[in-house]
C-alpha positions, 0 to 999 in steps of 0.5 A: 474487525477489518482496518481501513484507511482512505485518502484522496489525491489529485491526478497530476498531468504527469500521471497521464498517458498520451490519451489523457488517462492515468497511466496504468503503472500509476495506479500501483504507485497510488496503492503504494503511496496510500499504504505509506500514509496508512502506516504513518497514521499508525506511527509506523514507517516503511523502513523501521529500526528496533534493537535488532536492526532495520526492517521493512515491508518489501512487496511479495505480490502486486495486482491491479485490475483496471475498470474505468480510466481516470483523467488529469485533474480528477480527485480520486479517493483510494480506500485501503483494507487490511484483509490478511495479517498472519504475523509474517505477510500483510495483504492490503486490498484497494479500491479507487473511486472518482465521484462514485465510479470504481476506477480500479481494484487491486492488492499489495501483499508485503512481507516483513523483512530484516535488512542486516548489513552483513548478510542478505535480507530475510523474512521475520515475524512482525514485531510487536510494535506492528502487531499492536497497531495492525492486529493479526486477522 
């Protein structure tokens, strides 16, 4: 079964460009903020600690397709679906809507990485506490 999560946010004036539309980079920020809210809703974080140290979920890929512009003060709904979890990589697919109009679609693919103090970061399998809350699919 696919996990999903939805949130809403109001477009702030600072999110827009000179044409009054949401600047394209902010759609990626909206996706990332939605991911963070999703993780928090599960009792997880972006950076976490266990008995082996610190780990987190840096981006491996990010993609966004812009379909219709959003404007200042509009409330947009961002839908997240976990579409892949192979035990090391997670993929989140996103849709952004305003009043029934699909504004943008995209995805983030994230890797679970350990951040040791004494050597470079390296990819790891998802810890059990993550897999319990975001099952393999």
